[in-house]
MIBA-690455 format. One line per 3 residues: number of its first residue (from 1); for each residue x, z, y of C-alpha. Coordinates in Angstrom, 1 decimal. Each point is the difference from the previous one (the first is absolute). Example, Ala and Ser with C-alpha at 12.3 -4.5 7.8 and 13.67 -1.06 7.14 Angstrom:
2
1	12.3,7.8,-4.5 ~ 1.4,-0.7,3.4 $
! end
This chain:
715
1	24.5,-0.4,-54.3 ~ -0.8,3.6,-0.5 ~ 1.4,3.0,2.2 $
4	2.5,1.0,-3.2 ~ 1.5,-3.3,-0.4 ~ 0.3,-0.7,3.5 $
7	2.4,3.0,0.7 ~ 1.7,-0.1,-3.2 ~ -1.8,2.9,-2.2 $
10	0.2,-0.4,-3.5 ~ -2.2,2.6,-0.9 ~ -3.8,0.8,1.3 $
13	0.3,1.6,3.5 ~ -1.9,3.5,-0.1 ~ -2.5,1.7,2.6 $
16	2.8,1.7,1.9 ~ 2.3,-3.3,0.8 ~ -3.6,-1.4,1.3 $
19	-0.2,3.0,2.6 ~ 3.9,-0.4,1.0 ~ -1.1,-3.3,1.0 $
22	-2.9,0.6,1.7 ~ 2.0,2.8,2.1 ~ 2.3,-3.1,0.8 $
25	-2.1,-2.5,1.4 ~ -2.2,2.6,1.8 ~ 3.4,0.8,1.8 $
28	0.4,-3.8,0.7 ~ -3.9,-0.1,1.2 ~ -0.3,-3.3,-2.8 $
31	-3.4,0.9,-0.8 ~ -0.6,-3.5,-1.8 ~ 2.5,0.5,-2.2 $
34	-1.1,3.9,-1.1 ~ -3.3,-2.1,-0.9 ~ 2.3,-2.0,-2.1 $
37	1.3,2.6,-1.8 ~ -3.2,1.8,-0.8 ~ -1.2,-2.9,-1.7 $
40	3.1,-0.3,-2.1 ~ -0.7,3.6,-0.8 ~ -3.4,-0.8,-1.5 $
43	1.6,-2.7,-1.9 ~ 2.1,2.2,-1.4 ~ -2.8,2.4,-1.2 $
46	1.4,2.6,1.9 ~ -2.6,2.9,1.1 ~ -0.2,0.3,3.5 $
49	-0.1,4.3,1.0 ~ -0.6,1.4,3.3 ~ 3.8,-0.2,1.4 $
52	-0.6,-3.9,-0.8 ~ -3.0,-0.3,2.0 ~ 1.3,2.6,3.1 $
55	3.2,-2.6,0.1 ~ -2.3,-3.1,-0.1 ~ -2.2,1.1,2.8 $
58	2.8,1.3,2.4 ~ 2.2,-3.4,-0.7 ~ -3.4,-1.8,1.0 $
61	-0.3,2.1,3.2 ~ 3.4,-0.5,1.1 ~ -0.2,-3.9,1.2 $
64	-3.1,-1.3,1.7 ~ 1.4,-3.5,-0.3 ~ 0.3,-0.5,-3.4 $
67	-2.3,2.5,-1.3 ~ -2.9,-0.8,-2.5 ~ -3.2,-1.5,0.7 $
70	-3.2,1.2,-0.5 ~ -0.3,-1.6,-3.4 ~ 3.2,1.2,-1.2 $
73	-0.9,3.5,1.5 ~ -3.1,0.0,-2.1 ~ 1.8,-0.8,-3.4 $
76	2.4,2.6,0.8 ~ -2.7,2.6,0.5 ~ -1.5,-1.2,-3.2 $
79	3.0,1.2,-1.8 ~ 0.0,3.2,2.0 ~ -3.3,0.2,-1.7 $
82	0.7,-0.6,-3.8 ~ 2.9,2.0,0.3 ~ -1.8,3.0,1.1 $
85	2.1,0.6,2.8 ~ -2.8,-0.4,2.0 ~ -0.7,4.1,-0.6 $
88	2.7,0.8,1.8 ~ -1.2,0.8,3.8 ~ 3.8,-0.7,1.4 $
91	-0.3,-3.2,-1.8 ~ -3.5,-1.2,1.3 ~ 0.8,1.2,3.3 $
94	3.1,-2.4,0.6 ~ -1.6,-3.0,-1.7 ~ -3.1,0.6,2.7 $
97	2.4,-0.3,2.3 ~ 1.5,-2.9,-0.8 ~ -3.3,-1.9,-0.1 $
100	-0.8,1.0,3.5 ~ 3.2,-1.2,1.2 ~ -1.1,-3.5,-1.7 $
103	-3.1,0.4,1.9 ~ -2.1,0.5,-3.2 ~ -2.1,2.3,1.2 $
106	-3.3,-0.4,-2.5 ~ 2.9,0.3,-2.7 ~ 1.6,3.1,1.6 $
109	-3.8,1.7,0.7 ~ -0.9,-0.7,-3.7 ~ 3.3,1.4,-1.5 $
112	-0.8,3.5,2.4 ~ -3.7,0.1,-1.3 ~ 1.4,-0.5,-3.6 $
115	2.3,3.1,0.2 ~ -0.1,3.0,-2.2 ~ 1.3,1.9,2.3 $
118	0.9,-0.2,3.6 ~ 2.1,2.4,2.1 ~ 0.8,-0.4,4.2 $
121	2.9,-2.4,-0.6 ~ -2.5,-2.5,-1.6 ~ -2.5,0.8,2.8 $
124	2.6,-0.5,2.8 ~ 1.2,-3.3,-2.0 ~ -3.1,-1.7,0.4 $
127	-1.1,1.3,3.7 ~ 3.9,-1.2,1.2 ~ -0.6,-3.5,-1.8 $
130	-3.3,-0.8,1.5 ~ 1.1,1.5,3.7 ~ 3.0,-1.8,-0.3 $
133	-2.0,-3.4,-0.7 ~ -2.2,0.6,3.2 ~ -2.9,1.1,-2.2 $
136	-0.4,3.0,2.4 ~ -3.6,0.9,-1.0 ~ 0.7,0.2,-3.5 $
139	3.0,2.1,0.5 ~ -2.3,2.6,2.1 ~ -2.6,0.0,-2.9 $
142	2.3,0.5,-2.4 ~ 1.5,2.9,1.8 ~ -3.7,1.3,0.4 $
145	-0.6,-0.3,-4.2 ~ 3.2,1.7,-0.5 ~ -0.9,3.1,1.6 $
148	-3.6,0.0,-1.4 ~ 1.6,-0.2,-3.2 ~ 1.9,3.0,0.9 $
151	3.6,-1.0,0.3 ~ 2.1,1.6,2.6 ~ 2.1,-2.6,2.1 $
154	3.5,0.5,0.5 ~ 1.9,-1.7,3.0 ~ 0.8,-3.3,-1.6 $
157	-4.1,0.0,0.2 ~ -0.3,0.2,3.6 ~ 3.0,-2.4,0.9 $
160	-1.1,-2.2,-2.7 ~ -3.7,-0.2,1.7 ~ 0.6,0.7,3.7 $
163	1.3,-3.7,0.7 ~ -3.3,-0.9,-0.8 ~ -1.7,1.7,2.8 $
166	2.7,-1.8,2.6 ~ -2.8,-1.7,1.4 ~ -1.9,0.6,3.0 $
169	-3.5,-0.2,-1.7 ~ 1.6,2.4,-2.4 ~ 1.2,2.6,2.4 $
172	-2.9,2.5,-1.0 ~ 0.8,0.0,-3.2 ~ 3.8,0.2,0.6 $
175	-0.8,3.1,1.7 ~ -2.2,1.7,-2.7 ~ 3.4,-0.9,-2.8 $
178	1.9,1.7,2.6 ~ -2.5,3.1,0.4 ~ -0.2,0.1,-3.6 $
181	4.2,0.1,-0.1 ~ 0.0,2.7,2.7 ~ -2.5,1.9,-2.2 $
184	1.9,-0.1,-3.8 ~ 3.2,0.6,1.9 ~ 1.3,-3.9,-0.8 $
187	0.1,-1.0,3.4 ~ 3.2,2.1,0.5 ~ 2.0,-2.0,-2.4 $
190	2.5,-2.7,2.5 ~ -1.3,-2.9,-2.2 ~ -3.8,0.5,0.9 $
193	0.8,0.7,3.5 ~ 2.0,-3.3,0.1 ~ -3.0,-1.6,-1.5 $
196	-2.3,1.1,2.5 ~ 2.3,-0.5,2.9 ~ -0.1,-3.5,-0.9 $
199	-3.6,-0.2,-0.8 ~ -0.9,1.4,3.3 ~ 2.3,-2.7,2.0 $
202	-1.8,-2.6,-1.7 ~ -2.9,1.4,1.1 ~ 1.3,-0.1,3.7 $
205	0.0,3.9,0.4 ~ 3.3,0.5,0.9 ~ -0.7,3.5,1.3 $
208	-0.9,1.4,-3.8 ~ 3.2,-2.4,-1.0 ~ 2.3,2.3,2.3 $
211	-1.4,3.1,-0.9 ~ 0.6,-0.2,-3.4 ~ 3.5,-1.3,-0.1 $
214	0.8,3.2,2.6 ~ -1.2,1.9,-3.0 ~ 2.4,-1.3,-2.5 $
217	2.7,2.1,-0.9 ~ 3.4,-1.6,-0.4 ~ -1.2,-3.4,0.5 $
220	1.8,-2.6,-2.4 ~ 0.4,-3.6,1.0 ~ -3.3,-0.9,-1.5 $
223	-1.9,2.1,2.6 ~ 2.1,-1.3,2.9 ~ -1.0,-3.7,-1.5 $
226	-3.0,1.0,0.3 ~ -0.4,1.0,3.4 ~ 2.1,-3.0,1.2 $
229	-2.3,-2.4,-1.8 ~ -3.1,1.9,1.5 ~ 1.3,-0.3,3.4 $
232	1.2,-3.5,-0.4 ~ -3.2,-1.4,-1.6 ~ -2.3,1.4,2.7 $
235	2.2,-1.7,2.8 ~ 2.1,3.1,1.6 ~ 3.3,-1.6,-0.6 $
238	1.6,2.9,2.5 ~ -1.2,2.8,-2.0 ~ 1.3,-1.7,-3.4 $
241	3.3,-0.6,1.4 ~ 0.2,4.0,1.4 ~ -1.0,1.0,-3.6 $
244	2.9,-2.3,-1.4 ~ 2.0,2.1,2.1 ~ -1.2,3.3,-0.3 $
247	0.6,-0.7,-4.0 ~ 3.6,-1.2,0.7 ~ 0.7,3.6,2.1 $
250	-1.6,1.3,-3.2 ~ 3.1,-1.3,-2.4 ~ -2.5,-1.7,-2.1 $
253	1.5,-3.4,-1.4 ~ -2.5,-3.0,0.9 ~ -0.9,-2.4,-3.3 $
256	-1.4,-3.2,-0.2 ~ -3.4,0.9,0.4 ~ 1.4,1.6,3.5 $
259	1.2,-3.6,1.0 ~ -2.6,-1.7,-1.0 ~ -2.7,2.1,2.4 $
262	2.2,-0.1,3.1 ~ 0.1,-3.6,-0.4 ~ -3.6,0.4,-0.4 $
265	0.0,2.2,3.0 ~ 1.2,-2.8,2.1 ~ 4.0,1.7,0.0 $
268	2.7,-2.8,1.2 ~ 1.0,-2.1,-3.0 ~ 3.5,0.2,1.4 $
271	0.4,4.2,0.0 ~ -1.8,0.0,-3.0 ~ 2.2,-2.5,-1.8 $
274	2.6,2.0,1.5 ~ -1.0,3.3,-1.4 ~ -0.8,-1.5,-3.4 $
277	3.6,-1.8,-0.1 ~ 1.7,3.6,0.7 ~ -2.1,1.9,-2.5 $
280	0.2,-2.7,-3.2 ~ -3.5,-0.8,0.3 ~ 0.2,-3.4,0.7 $
283	0.8,-0.7,-3.6 ~ -3.6,0.5,-0.5 ~ -2.7,-2.4,-0.5 $
286	-2.8,1.3,1.9 ~ 2.4,0.4,3.0 ~ 1.4,-3.1,0.0 $
289	-3.9,-1.5,-0.4 ~ -1.0,1.9,3.2 ~ 2.7,-0.5,2.1 $
292	-0.2,-4.2,-0.8 ~ -3.7,0.7,0.8 ~ 0.7,1.6,3.2 $
295	2.6,-2.1,1.4 ~ -2.3,-3.0,-0.7 ~ -2.8,1.4,1.6 $
298	1.8,1.0,2.9 ~ 1.1,-4.0,0.3 ~ 3.5,0.8,-1.4 $
301	0.2,-2.4,-2.5 ~ 3.6,-0.7,0.0 ~ 0.7,4.1,-0.4 $
304	-2.8,-0.4,-2.4 ~ 1.5,-3.1,-1.9 ~ 3.4,1.4,-0.3 $
307	-1.0,3.2,-1.5 ~ -2.2,-1.7,-2.3 ~ 2.7,-2.2,-1.2 $
310	2.6,2.9,-0.4 ~ -2.0,1.8,-2.9 ~ 0.0,-1.4,-3.4 $
313	-3.9,0.9,-1.3 ~ -2.4,-2.5,2.1 ~ -3.2,0.7,0.7 $
316	-3.2,-2.0,1.0 ~ -1.4,2.6,2.6 ~ 3.3,0.0,2.0 $
319	0.5,-3.8,-0.2 ~ -3.3,-0.4,1.1 ~ 0.4,2.3,2.9 $
322	2.9,-2.1,1.0 ~ -2.3,-3.3,-0.1 ~ -2.9,1.4,1.7 $
325	2.8,1.2,2.5 ~ 0.9,-4.0,0.6 ~ -3.2,-1.4,-0.1 $
328	-1.0,2.2,3.1 ~ 2.5,-1.4,1.8 ~ -0.4,-3.3,-0.8 $
331	2.8,-0.8,-2.1 ~ -1.6,-1.7,-2.9 ~ 3.2,-1.6,-1.4 $
334	1.6,3.7,-0.7 ~ -3.6,1.2,-1.4 ~ 0.3,-3.2,-2.4 $
337	3.5,0.6,-1.0 ~ -0.8,3.7,-0.7 ~ -3.3,-1.5,-2.2 $
340	2.7,-1.9,-1.8 ~ 2.4,3.1,-0.6 ~ -3.3,1.7,-1.8 $
343	0.0,-3.1,-2.3 ~ 3.3,0.1,-0.9 ~ 0.0,3.7,-0.9 $
346	-2.9,-0.4,-2.3 ~ -2.3,2.1,2.3 ~ -3.9,-1.1,0.1 $
349	-0.9,-0.2,3.0 ~ -3.2,1.8,0.5 ~ -3.4,-0.4,2.8 $
352	2.1,2.1,2.4 ~ 3.2,-2.3,-0.3 ~ -2.5,-3.1,0.7 $
355	-2.1,1.8,2.9 ~ 3.2,0.5,1.6 ~ 0.6,-3.3,0.2 $
358	-3.2,-1.4,0.6 ~ -0.8,1.8,3.1 ~ 3.5,-1.3,1.5 $
361	-0.8,-3.7,-0.5 ~ -1.2,0.1,3.7 ~ 1.6,-3.6,1.3 $
364	-1.9,-3.4,-0.9 ~ 2.8,-1.5,-1.2 ~ 0.2,2.7,-2.6 $
367	-3.2,-0.8,-1.3 ~ 1.6,-1.8,-3.0 ~ 2.0,3.2,-1.1 $
370	-4.1,1.7,0.1 ~ -1.0,-2.5,-2.1 ~ 3.0,0.0,-3.2 $
373	-0.4,3.9,0.3 ~ -3.9,-0.5,-0.5 ~ 1.0,-2.3,-3.0 $
376	2.5,2.6,-1.4 ~ -2.6,2.8,0.3 ~ -2.1,-2.3,-2.1 $
379	2.3,-0.5,-2.5 ~ 1.0,3.6,-0.5 ~ -3.7,1.3,0.4 $
382	0.8,2.1,3.0 ~ -2.6,-2.0,2.8 ~ -3.1,1.7,-2.5 $
385	1.2,3.4,1.4 ~ -1.7,0.5,3.0 ~ 3.0,1.3,2.3 $
388	1.1,-3.6,-0.7 ~ -2.7,-1.7,0.3 ~ -0.9,1.7,3.3 $
391	3.5,-1.2,1.3 ~ -1.2,-3.4,-1.2 ~ -2.8,-0.1,2.1 $
394	1.7,1.4,2.9 ~ 2.7,-2.8,0.2 ~ -2.8,-2.8,-0.4 $
397	-2.0,1.5,2.9 ~ 3.3,0.2,1.9 ~ 0.5,-3.7,-0.2 $
400	-3.6,-1.1,0.4 ~ -0.4,-0.8,-3.7 ~ -3.3,2.1,-0.1 $
403	-1.8,-2.1,-2.8 ~ 3.1,1.1,-2.1 ~ -0.5,3.8,1.0 $
406	-3.8,-0.6,-1.0 ~ 0.8,-1.4,-3.5 ~ 2.7,2.9,-0.8 $
409	-2.7,2.2,1.2 ~ -2.7,-0.8,-2.0 ~ 2.0,-0.9,-3.0 $
412	0.9,3.9,-0.3 ~ -1.8,1.8,-3.0 ~ -0.1,3.2,2.4 $
415	-0.5,0.1,3.6 ~ 1.0,3.5,1.6 ~ -0.6,0.6,3.7 $
418	3.6,-1.0,0.6 ~ -0.6,-3.5,-1.3 ~ -2.8,-0.6,2.4 $
421	1.8,1.5,2.8 ~ 2.9,-2.4,-0.5 ~ -2.6,-2.8,0.0 $
424	-1.9,0.8,2.9 ~ 3.1,1.0,2.0 ~ 1.4,-3.4,-0.8 $
427	-2.9,-1.9,1.1 ~ 0.4,1.7,3.2 ~ 3.0,-0.6,0.5 $
430	-0.4,-3.9,-0.9 ~ -2.6,0.0,2.6 ~ -2.7,0.0,-2.5 $
433	-2.0,3.0,1.2 ~ -3.3,-1.5,-1.1 ~ 1.0,0.0,-3.8 $
436	1.2,3.4,0.8 ~ -3.5,1.1,0.8 ~ -1.4,-1.5,-2.8 $
439	2.5,1.5,-2.7 ~ -0.9,3.0,1.7 ~ -3.7,-0.2,-1.1 $
442	1.7,-1.1,-3.5 ~ 1.8,3.3,0.0 ~ -2.8,2.3,0.6 $
445	-2.1,-1.6,-2.4 ~ 2.9,0.4,-2.7 ~ -0.5,3.9,0.9 $
448	3.3,0.2,2.0 ~ -0.3,2.3,3.1 ~ 2.1,-1.0,3.3 $
451	3.2,2.0,0.9 ~ 2.1,0.2,2.9 ~ 1.7,-3.2,-1.0 $
454	-3.2,-2.1,-0.2 ~ -1.5,1.6,3.1 ~ 3.3,-1.1,1.6 $
457	0.2,-3.6,-1.4 ~ -3.9,-0.5,1.0 ~ 0.7,1.4,3.4 $
460	2.4,-2.5,0.5 ~ -2.6,-2.8,-0.9 ~ -2.1,1.4,2.6 $
463	2.5,-0.6,2.4 ~ 0.8,-3.2,-1.1 ~ -3.9,-1.2,-0.2 $
466	-1.3,2.1,3.0 ~ -2.4,1.9,-2.4 ~ -0.7,2.9,2.5 $
469	-2.9,1.2,-1.7 ~ 1.3,0.5,-3.6 ~ 3.3,1.2,1.5 $
472	-2.2,2.8,1.3 ~ -1.6,0.5,-3.1 ~ 3.5,0.1,-1.6 $
475	1.2,2.5,2.7 ~ -3.3,2.4,-1.1 ~ 0.8,0.1,-3.3 $
478	3.6,0.9,0.5 ~ -1.9,3.0,2.2 ~ -2.2,1.1,-2.8 $
481	2.4,-0.3,-2.6 ~ 2.7,1.9,2.0 ~ 2.7,-2.6,-0.7 $
484	3.1,1.0,1.6 ~ 0.8,-2.4,3.3 ~ 3.0,1.8,0.3 $
487	1.7,-3.2,-2.1 ~ -0.5,-3.4,0.6 ~ -3.9,0.2,-0.3 $
490	0.1,1.2,3.7 ~ 2.2,-3.0,0.7 ~ -2.1,-2.4,-1.3 $
493	-3.1,1.4,1.7 ~ 1.9,-0.2,3.3 ~ 0.8,-3.4,-0.5 $
496	-3.2,-1.2,-1.1 ~ -1.6,1.7,3.0 ~ 2.4,-1.8,2.0 $
499	-0.6,-3.7,-1.2 ~ -3.6,0.6,0.0 ~ -0.3,1.1,3.8 $
502	-0.2,3.3,-0.3 ~ 2.9,1.4,1.8 ~ -1.6,3.1,0.6 $
505	-0.8,0.8,-3.7 ~ 3.6,-0.5,-0.6 ~ 1.1,2.6,2.6 $
508	-2.3,2.5,-1.3 ~ 1.4,-0.4,-3.8 ~ 3.0,-0.1,1.7 $
511	-0.1,3.3,1.5 ~ -1.8,1.4,-3.1 ~ 3.3,-0.5,-1.8 $
514	1.9,3.6,0.0 ~ 3.2,-1.5,-1.5 ~ 0.9,-3.3,1.4 $
517	2.3,-2.5,-2.1 ~ 1.8,-2.6,1.6 ~ -2.3,-2.7,-1.5 $
520	-3.1,1.5,1.7 ~ 1.9,-0.1,3.5 ~ 0.9,-3.3,-0.4 $
523	-3.6,-1.0,-0.8 ~ -1.1,1.7,3.4 ~ 2.7,-1.6,1.9 $
526	-0.8,-3.6,-1.7 ~ -3.9,0.9,0.9 ~ 0.7,0.8,3.9 $
529	1.9,-3.5,0.2 ~ -2.5,-2.0,-1.8 ~ -2.4,1.3,2.9 $
532	2.1,-0.3,3.0 ~ 0.4,3.6,0.2 ~ 3.6,-0.5,0.8 $
535	0.8,3.2,1.7 ~ -1.8,2.4,-2.8 ~ 2.4,-2.0,-2.5 $
538	3.0,0.9,1.4 ~ -1.0,3.6,0.9 ~ -1.0,0.4,-3.8 $
541	3.3,-1.3,-0.8 ~ 1.7,2.8,2.4 ~ -2.3,2.6,-1.3 $
544	1.0,-1.3,-4.1 ~ 3.7,0.5,1.4 ~ -1.0,3.3,1.2 $
547	-1.1,1.1,-3.7 ~ 3.6,-0.5,-1.1 ~ -1.1,-3.3,-2.1 $
550	2.2,-3.2,0.6 ~ -1.3,-3.5,0.1 ~ 0.6,-2.5,-2.1 $
553	-0.3,-3.9,0.3 ~ -3.9,-0.1,-0.1 ~ 0.1,2.3,2.8 $
556	1.8,-1.9,2.4 ~ -2.1,-2.7,-0.9 ~ -2.9,1.5,1.2 $
559	2.1,1.2,3.1 ~ 1.1,-3.4,1.0 ~ -3.3,-1.6,-0.9 $
562	-1.5,2.5,2.5 ~ 2.5,-0.8,2.9 ~ -0.9,-3.6,-0.6 $
565	-3.6,0.3,0.2 ~ 0.2,2.1,3.1 ~ 3.1,-2.4,1.6 $
568	2.4,3.1,0.1 ~ 3.4,-1.8,0.3 ~ 2.1,2.9,0.7 $
571	-1.9,2.4,-2.6 ~ 0.5,-2.8,-2.5 ~ 4.1,-0.3,0.5 $
574	-0.2,3.3,0.1 ~ -1.3,0.7,-3.4 ~ 1.6,-2.9,-1.3 $
577	3.2,1.3,1.1 ~ -0.5,3.7,-1.4 ~ -1.2,-1.6,-3.4 $
580	3.6,-1.9,-0.6 ~ 2.2,2.5,1.6 ~ -1.4,3.6,-0.4 $
583	-1.7,-0.6,-3.4 ~ 2.4,-2.6,-0.8 ~ -2.8,-2.3,-1.6 $
586	0.8,-3.8,-0.3 ~ -3.2,-1.7,1.4 ~ -1.9,-1.8,-2.0 $
589	-1.9,-3.8,0.7 ~ -2.9,1.6,1.0 ~ 1.6,2.7,2.7 $
592	2.0,-3.5,1.4 ~ -3.6,-1.9,0.0 ~ -1.4,3.1,2.3 $
595	2.6,0.1,2.2 ~ 0.3,-4.0,0.5 ~ -3.5,0.0,0.5 $
598	0.3,3.2,2.7 ~ 2.8,-1.9,1.9 ~ -1.9,-3.7,-0.3 $
601	-3.2,1.6,1.8 ~ 1.9,1.2,2.7 ~ 1.4,-3.1,0.6 $
604	4.0,1.3,-1.1 ~ 0.2,-3.3,-2.3 ~ 3.6,-0.1,0.7 $
607	0.7,4.0,-1.4 ~ -2.5,-0.9,-2.5 ~ 2.0,-3.1,-1.6 $
610	3.3,2.2,0.4 ~ -1.7,2.7,-2.1 ~ -0.8,-2.7,-2.2 $
613	3.4,-1.4,-0.3 ~ 1.9,3.3,-1.0 ~ -2.6,0.8,-2.5 $
616	1.7,1.2,-3.2 ~ -2.9,-1.8,-2.1 ~ -0.8,-3.4,0.1 $
619	-3.3,-0.6,2.1 ~ -3.1,-0.9,-1.5 ~ -3.5,-1.3,0.7 $
622	-1.2,3.3,1.6 ~ 2.9,0.3,2.5 ~ -0.2,-3.5,1.5 $
625	-3.7,0.4,-0.3 ~ 0.0,2.6,2.2 ~ 1.9,-1.9,2.7 $
628	-2.0,-2.9,-0.3 ~ -3.1,2.3,0.9 ~ 1.9,1.3,2.8 $
631	0.5,-3.4,1.0 ~ -3.7,-0.9,0.2 ~ -0.6,3.1,2.0 $
634	2.5,-1.2,2.8 ~ -0.4,-3.4,-0.9 ~ 3.4,-1.0,-0.6 $
637	-0.6,-3.3,-1.6 ~ 3.5,-1.4,-0.5 ~ 1.2,3.3,-1.7 $
640	-3.1,0.0,-1.9 ~ 0.3,-3.5,-1.4 ~ 3.5,0.8,-1.2 $
643	-1.2,3.1,-1.8 ~ -3.0,-2.0,-1.6 ~ 2.7,-2.7,-1.4 $
646	2.1,3.2,-1.6 ~ -3.6,1.4,-1.6 ~ -1.2,-3.2,-1.2 $
649	3.6,-0.1,-1.8 ~ -0.6,3.4,-1.2 ~ -3.5,-0.7,-1.3 $
652	-2.1,-3.3,0.8 ~ -2.8,1.1,-2.0 ~ -0.7,3.3,2.7 $
655	-2.9,-0.8,1.8 ~ 1.5,2.9,2.8 ~ 2.2,-2.0,1.9 $
658	-2.0,-2.6,0.4 ~ -2.8,2.0,1.9 ~ 2.6,1.5,2.0 $
661	1.4,-3.4,0.9 ~ -3.7,-1.2,0.6 ~ -0.7,2.8,2.4 $
664	3.3,-0.4,1.8 ~ -0.9,-3.5,0.7 ~ -3.4,0.7,0.9 $
667	0.8,2.5,2.5 ~ 1.9,-2.7,2.0 ~ -2.9,-2.6,-0.5 $
670	1.9,-2.3,-2.3 ~ -2.6,-1.0,-2.1 ~ 1.3,-2.9,-1.7 $
673	2.7,2.1,-1.4 ~ -2.7,2.6,-1.0 ~ -1.3,-3.3,-2.0 $
676	3.2,-0.3,-1.7 ~ 0.4,3.5,-1.0 ~ -3.4,0.0,-1.5 $
679	0.3,-3.2,-2.1 ~ 3.8,1.2,-0.8 ~ -2.2,3.4,-1.6 $
682	-2.6,-2.2,-2.0 ~ 3.0,-2.0,-1.5 ~ 1.6,3.1,-1.3 $
685	-3.6,1.2,-1.5 ~ 0.2,3.0,2.6 ~ -3.3,1.1,2.0 $
688	1.5,2.4,2.2 ~ -0.9,4.1,-0.8 ~ -2.4,0.5,-2.5 $
691	-2.7,2.5,1.0 ~ -2.6,2.5,-1.7 ~ -3.5,0.5,0.6 $
694	-1.1,3.7,0.8 ~ -3.4,-0.9,-1.3 ~ 1.4,-0.9,-3.4 $
697	1.9,3.2,0.1 ~ -3.1,2.0,1.1 ~ -2.4,-1.7,-2.6 $
700	3.0,0.7,-3.0 ~ 0.2,3.8,1.0 ~ -3.8,0.1,0.2 $
703	0.2,-1.4,-3.9 ~ 2.8,1.8,-1.0 ~ -1.4,3.5,1.1 $
706	-3.2,-0.6,-1.9 ~ 1.8,-0.1,-3.1 ~ -1.5,3.0,-2.3 $
709	3.9,0.9,-0.9 ~ 0.8,0.5,3.4 ~ -3.3,2.4,0.7 $
712	0.9,1.9,-2.9 ~ 3.7,0.5,0.8 ~ 0.0,0.5,3.8 $
715	-3.4,1.1,1.1 $
! end
């Protein structure tokens, strides 16, 4: 059915009528309908003119959701050329901008090259399009070409081009553009100053950003937002809040961008939410999304869900943030409910949604969920994306399904460094460090250089296998390539040296780190504890507290282990109470195992049993095993036999408690009982604790270090 009959017209509609329809659908942002009307216009043999194409381009540019595809855009462009309307510079410029919004860079460049006349607006459109789409060097090249061809830039030119210099490696070019702006007088424009302020902030030059901000006369809300964002993105959250307070004192009304910048600057979501309600900004989609994401990031899933459900417009970014909040707390049931709501709302989960769920699967009982999502990713095509593939590799490695992880990895078409890191890390976590080193050799042969994550994973593998020589060479690589050891790399080095028997090297690394994080302190405390240097471990804990850091469960595990190794009963009791009462931490099974071992070794079996009885969780193999080990030390046969029965019921295949019972009977000279325990061990298939040959490890290390790929990368 044609247009005339569908709307009840008995006569042929004229061009003016089509133009009125174009205007109507441009306002409703229904560009698909505009395209159909244009086709009807051609069927009626109406000749489109300059106004027709101007309205058509305007309506198609209004909506990104229902716009033309590249093929349809080329068809319309053909009609534009056939009608001769491409002679109008403003029309060609508008279509040039439309091509760039579609991402058709080659077509846009061709159109620009074929233009009979170009003006500053045409250059601005091309520069802005390339800059907006991340083609920063192309944007800079076009700016230089514009100057060479004798065109004088306007403030819009600089505003369009300056964002391309917002990278540390392009700071010199950014300063050059700034100098050009000062020389030509364009730098006095407030929009240019806002753009330059943002550029300097992205390059972490806050001094220059502040100077420019202070120079702006009659600061608009855009200027204030730029400065709030500048401090926020560089981690100066307090200064960002101070700028916001100054903005309010200046009676400048906040807008949605202000709220988003404040939340990005770690503002309290409750107070920001209240301010958004008071100023009626809570109805803005971007503000609601940012609030939901901030509530979720802080673990307040209930507030995030309440706000999300109260807003009629649903959004994948917001619901993904809620899912991530649930999975971080181990609440997979709520995460699955959120995922079901995504599908009910006809939204399509993306790679980030998939990764949020896969990273939350940490319990072996949830492995089936991981398999289901692997199947879902395969069905939807998401599993071929590197982000999802890496998450799946990590999940399979986490549950010791390394073969499945290898299969996924080798099926990937492209293997970026992050994928190599995921598999290397997975092998180390799964206790297959030898495979990790072989993978590293393959990675080097593929042309990838290791980064901090690669090095940290390999150092962990060195600690597992005792590869001190290779660990030292990795340390040399870190020093030669100026890798930052202020983060997890320094912690990995300390851990490697302590496990390889070089506590003095671990101390040197520890003292060389200027800003120590909690993980680094924990690694040093655990290292001292491992070496039986209990007093150094406790001193390290005291020093950490003086520095203002709050301990976590791992910290107290190291402290309690130090007390156990040193037989410091009173100190162990004290720190156990500090953990529970001062820091309100619920002890985990490892903490109880340490305390039970400490009390048992001191012969305080009654106190140890009372502690086990009062535990908030069910005691596991490690807790009972610690008490059985204490029975061996103190030759408590009767209690030891009772504990052996407990352990047998928990895991009869483990050889650990058979060895302990055998040792306990041997100390009493009960050799018949020793023989019975050994026979039971053989029947269950156990052979005691497995040993590792140091000679075999050294031999492997020498073979590994002779690899040409390693030599080229580390030496």
